[in-house]
C-alpha positions as CSV (number, residue, x, y, z in Angstrom):
1,M,154.6,129.4,96.3
2,N,151.7,130.3,99.5
3,L,150.0,132.9,97.0
4,L,149.4,130.3,93.9
5,K,148.3,127.1,96.4
6,T,145.7,130.1,97.6
7,L,144.6,131.2,94.4
8,W,144.6,127.8,93.2
9,D,142.3,127.2,96.6
10,K,140.0,129.2,96.4
11,L,139.4,129.8,92.4
12,V,138.8,125.7,92.1
13,N,136.3,125.9,95.3
14,K,134.6,128.1,93.7
15,T,133.5,126.8,90.4
16,S,134.0,122.6,91.3
17,A,130.4,121.8,91.7
18,S,129.5,119.5,94.1
19,P,127.3,116.4,92.4
20,T,123.7,116.3,94.1
21,L,121.0,113.7,94.9
22,V,118.1,113.8,94.7
23,A,116.0,111.2,96.2
24,V,112.6,110.0,95.3
25,E,111.0,107.9,97.2
26,E,108.5,105.3,95.9
27,E,104.5,105.0,97.8
28,S,105.1,101.7,99.3
29,C,102.2,98.9,98.4
30,T,101.0,99.4,102.2
31,D,100.5,103.9,101.6
32,I,98.5,102.7,97.8
33,F,96.1,100.1,99.8
34,K,95.5,102.5,102.4
35,Q,94.4,105.4,100.0
36,I,92.4,102.6,97.9
37,C,90.6,102.0,101.9
38,L,90.3,105.8,103.0
39,D,88.6,106.5,99.2
40,A,85.9,103.7,99.8
41,G,85.5,105.4,103.2
42,I,87.0,102.7,104.9
43,R,87.9,105.5,108.0
44,N,91.2,105.9,109.3
45,K,90.1,104.9,112.6
46,D,88.9,101.8,111.5
47,L,92.2,100.7,109.5
48,A,94.3,101.3,112.6
49,S,91.9,99.7,115.1
50,G,92.2,96.3,113.1
51,K,95.5,96.6,112.3
52,V,94.7,96.8,109.0
53,L,97.5,98.1,107.3
54,E,100.0,96.0,109.2
55,S,98.2,92.8,107.7
56,F,97.9,93.8,104.4
57,E,101.3,94.5,104.8
58,A,102.4,90.9,105.2
59,W,100.4,89.2,104.0
60,Y,100.9,91.3,100.5
61,D,103.2,90.3,98.5
62,G,102.7,91.2,94.9
63,P,103.4,94.1,92.2
64,C,103.2,97.8,94.1
65,N,100.2,99.2,92.0
66,E,96.6,99.5,92.2
67,D,95.5,97.4,89.9
68,S,97.4,94.7,91.4
69,I,96.7,95.6,94.9
70,R,92.9,96.0,94.2
71,T,92.6,92.8,92.7
72,S,93.6,91.4,95.5
73,I,91.8,93.0,98.4
74,A,89.3,90.2,98.2
75,D,91.6,87.7,98.5
76,F,93.0,90.0,101.4
77,K,89.1,89.5,103.1
78,A,89.3,86.2,102.4
79,A,92.6,86.0,104.5
80,H,92.2,88.2,107.5
81,S,88.5,87.9,109.1
82,A,88.9,90.5,111.7
83,A,90.6,93.3,108.9
84,A,87.6,92.7,106.2
85,A,85.6,93.5,109.2
86,K,87.0,96.6,109.7
87,M,87.1,97.3,106.1
88,M,82.9,96.9,107.2
89,G,81.6,95.5,103.3
90,K,82.8,98.5,101.5
91,L,86.2,97.1,99.6
């Protein structure tokens, strides 16, 4: 009986496939905003020193797509003058 159990365990363990989960990481709204800023020529240093990204993350509650975020930038700058200064009129 032991031999049968050993064979069964070896066969089942070799032929059984464990499901593999693949995590897909979505880009956050802040990541999209940051890329828009970088593409416009705003330096990482300016985004960090003015806490622009943190301010945007706390302020923005719209859809996470580039068009919606681009549309919101004027309102964001109006609401956050310190962040607007760091963006230097590039957006």
